[in-house]
C-alpha positions as a LaTeX table, in Angstrom:
\begin{tabular}{lrrr}
\hline
Residue & $x$ (\AA) & $y$ (\AA) & $z$ (\AA) \\
\hline
Unk1 & $-41.77$ & 44.27 & 281.68 \\
Unk2 & $-40.51$ & 42.78 & 278.56 \\
Unk3 & $-43.92$ & 43.55 & 276.83 \\
Unk4 & $-43.77$ & 47.04 & 278.15 \\
Unk5 & $-40.16$ & 47.49 & 276.89 \\
Unk6 & $-41.25$ & 46.56 & 273.58 \\
Unk7 & $-44.16$ & 49.03 & 273.33 \\
Unk8 & $-41.73$ & 51.75 & 274.44 \\
Unk9 & $-39.33$ & 50.80 & 271.66 \\
Unk10 & $-42.15$ & 51.09 & 269.05 \\
Unk11 & $-43.51$ & 54.27 & 270.57 \\
Unk12 & $-40.01$ & 55.75 & 270.68 \\
Unk13 & $-39.82$ & 55.01 & 266.98 \\
Unk14 & $-43.25$ & 56.33 & 266.03 \\
Unk15 & $-42.23$ & 59.64 & 267.95 \\
Unk16 & $-38.85$ & 59.80 & 266.08 \\
Unk17 & $-40.76$ & 59.40 & 262.94 \\
Unk18 & $-43.36$ & 62.12 & 263.86 \\
Unk19 & $-40.75$ & 64.38 & 265.20 \\
Unk20 & $-38.89$ & 64.36 & 262.01 \\
Unk21 & $-41.80$ & 64.86 & 259.82 \\
Unk22 & $-42.67$ & 67.82 & 261.84 \\
Unk23 & $-39.12$ & 69.31 & 261.67 \\
Unk24 & $-39.08$ & 68.88 & 257.77 \\
Unk25 & $-42.35$ & 70.65 & 257.65 \\
Unk26 & $-41.50$ & 73.55 & 259.87 \\
Unk27 & $-38.10$ & 73.81 & 258.22 \\
Unk28 & $-39.91$ & 74.40 & 254.74 \\
Unk29 & $-42.37$ & 76.69 & 256.48 \\
Unk30 & $-39.39$ & 78.77 & 257.76 \\
Unk31 & $-37.63$ & 78.89 & 254.37 \\
Unk32 & $-41.13$ & 80.03 & 252.83 \\
Unk33 & $-41.37$ & 82.74 & 255.73 \\
Unk34 & $-37.75$ & 83.89 & 255.09 \\
Unk35 & $-38.62$ & 83.95 & 251.14 \\
Unk36 & $-41.83$ & 85.92 & 251.77 \\
Unk37 & $-39.68$ & 88.61 & 253.90 \\
Unk38 & $-37.16$ & 89.07 & 251.11 \\
Unk39 & $-39.60$ & 89.32 & 248.38 \\
Unk40 & $-41.61$ & 91.85 & 250.24 \\
Unk41 & $-38.56$ & 93.96 & 250.85 \\
Unk42 & $-37.91$ & 93.37 & 246.95 \\
Unk43 & $-41.24$ & 94.49 & 246.22 \\
Unk44 & $-40.74$ & 97.85 & 248.23 \\
Unk45 & $-37.56$ & 98.51 & 246.29 \\
Unk46 & $-39.73$ & 98.11 & 242.93 \\
Unk47 & $-42.50$ & 100.33 & 244.30 \\
Unk48 & $-39.94$ & 103.15 & 245.11 \\
Unk49 & $-38.27$ & 102.52 & 241.87 \\
Unk50 & $-41.41$ & 102.97 & 239.99 \\
Unk51 & $-42.09$ & 106.21 & 241.63 \\
Unk52 & $-39.01$ & 107.39 & 240.14 \\
Unk53 & $-39.52$ & 106.67 & 236.33 \\
Unk54 & $-38.60$ & 109.31 & 233.74 \\
Unk55 & $-40.55$ & 107.96 & 230.85 \\
Unk56 & $-43.53$ & 105.63 & 229.57 \\
Unk57 & $-41.12$ & 102.87 & 228.91 \\
Unk58 & $-39.47$ & 102.90 & 232.42 \\
Unk59 & $-43.14$ & 103.17 & 233.94 \\
Unk60 & $-44.18$ & 100.09 & 232.00 \\
Unk61 & $-41.11$ & 98.17 & 232.87 \\
Unk62 & $-41.44$ & 99.15 & 236.63 \\
Unk63 & $-45.16$ & 98.34 & 236.59 \\
Unk64 & $-44.29$ & 94.78 & 235.21 \\
Unk65 & $-41.74$ & 94.28 & 237.90 \\
Unk66 & $-44.09$ & 95.32 & 240.76 \\
Unk67 & $-46.86$ & 93.06 & 239.46 \\
Unk68 & $-44.31$ & 90.20 & 239.16 \\
Unk69 & $-43.17$ & 90.67 & 242.68 \\
Unk70 & $-46.94$ & 90.74 & 243.82 \\
Unk71 & $-47.78$ & 87.55 & 242.00 \\
Unk72 & $-44.80$ & 85.78 & 243.44 \\
Unk73 & $-45.52$ & 86.97 & 246.78 \\
Unk74 & $-49.28$ & 85.83 & 246.63 \\
Unk75 & $-47.96$ & 82.23 & 245.62 \\
Unk76 & $-45.31$ & 82.40 & 248.43 \\
Unk77 & $-48.07$ & 83.36 & 250.91 \\
Unk78 & $-50.29$ & 80.52 & 249.81 \\
Unk79 & $-47.44$ & 78.33 & 249.97 \\
Unk80 & $-46.79$ & 79.34 & 253.39 \\
Unk81 & $-50.18$ & 79.22 & 254.68 \\
Unk82 & $-50.32$ & 75.47 & 253.29 \\
Unk83 & $-47.04$ & 74.78 & 254.94 \\
Unk84 & $-47.98$ & 76.24 & 258.22 \\
Unk85 & $-51.04$ & 74.21 & 258.21 \\
Unk86 & $-49.01$ & 71.02 & 257.50 \\
Unk87 & $-46.76$ & 71.98 & 260.20 \\
Unk88 & $-49.43$ & 72.56 & 262.52 \\
Unk89 & $-50.99$ & 69.15 & 261.89 \\
Unk90 & $-47.51$ & 67.35 & 261.98 \\
Unk91 & $-46.88$ & 68.84 & 265.29 \\
Unk92 & $-50.13$ & 67.57 & 266.57 \\
Unk93 & $-49.50$ & 64.12 & 265.71 \\
Unk94 & $-45.76$ & 64.77 & 267.11 \\
Unk95 & $-47.27$ & 65.78 & 270.70 \\
Unk96 & $-49.60$ & 62.73 & 270.66 \\
Unk97 & $-46.77$ & 60.20 & 269.95 \\
Unk98 & $-44.60$ & 62.06 & 272.73 \\
Unk99 & $-47.46$ & 61.88 & 275.13 \\
Unk100 & $-48.20$ & 58.13 & 274.23 \\
Unk101 & $-44.25$ & 57.57 & 274.70 \\
Unk102 & $-44.38$ & 59.49 & 278.01 \\
Unk103 & $-47.26$ & 57.56 & 279.43 \\
Unk104 & $-45.37$ & 54.10 & 278.75 \\
Unk105 & $-42.31$ & 55.45 & 280.25 \\
Unk106 & $-44.36$ & 56.41 & 283.50 \\
Unk107 & $-45.81$ & 53.00 & 283.41 \\
Unk108 & $-42.44$ & 51.47 & 283.24 \\
Unk109 & $-41.06$ & 53.57 & 286.15 \\
Unk110 & $-44.23$ & 52.34 & 288.17 \\
Unk111 & $-43.67$ & 48.98 & 287.41 \\
Unk112 & $-40.06$ & 49.20 & 288.30 \\
Unk113 & $-40.90$ & 50.91 & 291.65 \\
Unk114 & $-43.56$ & 48.45 & 292.38 \\
Unk115 & $-40.81$ & 45.63 & 291.60 \\
Unk116 & $-38.18$ & 47.06 & 293.86 \\
Unk117 & $-40.76$ & 47.43 & 296.64 \\
Unk118 & $-41.77$ & 43.68 & 296.05 \\
Unk119 & $-38.00$ & 42.60 & 296.09 \\
Unk120 & $-37.54$ & 44.31 & 299.20 \\
Unk121 & $-40.52$ & 42.59 & 300.80 \\
Unk122 & $-39.32$ & 39.44 & 299.48 \\
Unk123 & $-35.65$ & 40.08 & 300.96 \\
Unk124 & $-37.28$ & 41.10 & 304.19 \\
Unk125 & $-39.54$ & 37.81 & 304.21 \\
Unk126 & $-36.34$ & 35.72 & 303.35 \\
Unk127 & $-34.32$ & 37.40 & 306.15 \\
Unk128 & $-37.35$ & 36.48 & 308.57 \\
Unk129 & $-37.28$ & 33.06 & 307.22 \\
Unk130 & $-33.58$ & 32.55 & 307.59 \\
Unk131 & $-33.65$ & 33.75 & 311.10 \\
Unk132 & $-36.65$ & 31.40 & 311.93 \\
Unk133 & $-34.72$ & 28.54 & 310.33 \\
Unk134 & $-31.53$ & 29.12 & 312.42 \\
Unk135 & $-33.43$ & 29.37 & 315.44 \\
Unk136 & $-35.28$ & 25.70 & 314.58 \\
Unk137 & $-32.01$ & 24.37 & 313.45 \\
Unk138 & $-30.35$ & 25.41 & 317.02 \\
Unk139 & $-32.99$ & 23.22 & 318.32 \\
Unk140 & $-32.66$ & 20.12 & 316.20 \\
Unk141 & $-30.48$ & 17.28 & 317.09 \\
Unk142 & $-27.31$ & 17.63 & 314.98 \\
Unk143 & $-27.50$ & 13.99 & 313.58 \\
Unk144 & $-30.76$ & 14.53 & 312.36 \\
Unk145 & $-29.98$ & 18.03 & 310.90 \\
Unk146 & $-26.91$ & 16.46 & 309.14 \\
Unk147 & $-29.19$ & 13.73 & 307.68 \\
Unk148 & $-31.79$ & 16.15 & 306.34 \\
Unk149 & $-28.86$ & 18.41 & 304.78 \\
Unk150 & $-27.39$ & 15.27 & 302.99 \\
Unk151 & $-30.68$ & 14.22 & 301.70 \\
Unk152 & $-31.71$ & 17.72 & 300.75 \\
Unk153 & $-28.55$ & 18.01 & 298.65 \\
Unk154 & $-29.03$ & 14.73 & 296.92 \\
Unk155 & $-32.97$ & 15.59 & 296.12 \\
Unk156 & $-32.05$ & 19.23 & 295.25 \\
Unk157 & $-33.66$ & 21.07 & 298.22 \\
Unk158 & $-36.38$ & 18.51 & 299.19 \\
Unk159 & $-35.00$ & 16.49 & 302.39 \\
Unk160 & $-38.42$ & 15.74 & 303.78 \\
Unk161 & $-41.46$ & 14.09 & 302.27 \\
Unk162 & $-44.94$ & 13.57 & 303.52 \\
Unk163 & $-46.34$ & 9.88 & 304.00 \\
Unk164 & $-50.00$ & 10.22 & 302.92 \\
Unk165 & $-51.71$ & 6.71 & 303.80 \\
Unk166 & $-48.87$ & 4.50 & 303.01 \\
Unk167 & $-47.39$ & 6.22 & 299.98 \\
Unk168 & $-44.18$ & 8.53 & 300.08 \\
Unk169 & $-45.01$ & 11.85 & 298.37 \\
Unk170 & $-41.46$ & 12.42 & 297.54 \\
Unk171 & $-41.10$ & 9.46 & 295.20 \\
Unk172 & $-44.63$ & 7.85 & 295.54 \\
Unk173 & $-43.54$ & 4.28 & 296.50 \\
Unk174 & $-45.58$ & 2.39 & 299.01 \\
Unk175 & $-44.01$ & 2.52 & 302.52 \\
Unk176 & $-43.97$ & $-1.14$ & 303.96 \\
Unk177 & $-46.49$ & $-1.71$ & 307.08 \\
Unk178 & $-43.67$ & $-2.09$ & 309.67 \\
Unk179 & $-42.04$ & 1.41 & 308.58 \\
Unk180 & $-45.45$ & 3.07 & 308.62 \\
Unk181 & $-46.05$ & 1.88 & 312.11 \\
Unk182 & $-42.76$ & 3.25 & 313.18 \\
Unk183 & $-43.37$ & 6.43 & 311.69 \\
Unk184 & $-47.09$ & 6.78 & 313.10 \\
Unk185 & $-45.48$ & 6.24 & 316.72 \\
Unk186 & $-42.89$ & 8.93 & 315.95 \\
Unk187 & $-40.30$ & 6.81 & 317.97 \\
Unk188 & $-37.37$ & 7.70 & 315.63 \\
Unk189 & $-36.61$ & 9.34 & 312.40 \\
Unk190 & $-37.61$ & 7.35 & 309.42 \\
Unk191 & $-36.67$ & 7.67 & 305.94 \\
Unk192 & $-37.98$ & 6.26 & 302.95 \\
Unk193 & $-36.01$ & 3.15 & 301.55 \\
Unk194 & $-36.70$ & 4.42 & 298.01 \\
Unk195 & $-35.70$ & 8.25 & 298.04 \\
Unk196 & $-34.06$ & 8.42 & 301.31 \\
Unk197 & $-36.08$ & 11.53 & 302.29 \\
Unk198 & $-37.14$ & 12.07 & 305.89 \\
Unk199 & $-40.76$ & 10.82 & 306.23 \\
Unk200 & $-43.36$ & 12.74 & 308.08 \\
Unk201 & $-47.04$ & 11.64 & 308.53 \\
Unk202 & $-49.63$ & 13.64 & 306.76 \\
Unk203 & $-51.77$ & 13.09 & 309.40 \\
Unk204 & $-49.76$ & 15.53 & 311.90 \\
Unk205 & $-50.47$ & 18.22 & 309.42 \\
Unk206 & $-54.09$ & 17.70 & 309.16 \\
Unk207 & $-54.72$ & 17.67 & 312.94 \\
Unk208 & $-56.00$ & 14.08 & 312.53 \\
Unk209 & $-54.54$ & 11.57 & 315.03 \\
Unk210 & $-51.90$ & 9.53 & 313.40 \\
Unk211 & $-53.00$ & 6.49 & 315.91 \\
Unk212 & $-56.26$ & 6.57 & 314.44 \\
Unk213 & $-55.36$ & 6.62 & 311.06 \\
\hline
\end{tabular}
């Protein structure tokens, strides 16, 4: 999610830059569009004025003014066409950046939804395990459970250790033969003399008979 957040931040910045570039170009395009409309109106007035000339001098002046407007309108239209093309290109880039950002945001939403679903599943599993634990605890001797709780706190959550062969898997010290024999017989609760964890024979988990080990 951190990696995706970083990509979203980069995509957001890229979109903002593309959006600004498009808006700047579109502003210039609209300004040229307005200028073209204004000059077209001015040219129309010049045409009307030319039709009202009274002598050659006024006609020459009117023709010059009309020609000047036509040239300027031609230049403005060319600039408007170019700016319209640029605005269109920048808008396309803007849309591409926006889509990339939207795709990342959708991916984040999906990831958050999946995470929340997993969290709900984990919470449900934890509740099930806690219920099972409470049920098991109710069947365990109070003194044994009290011992387990004390060791668990001391060993940070690990109150039981397997004895594999003659080795305590909690602290990896060698278990004395007489202690191992007591543990194999399962006659009483045996703790490791080194780490104090309650020992349990690994053979019991593997299904192998501890007396045959």
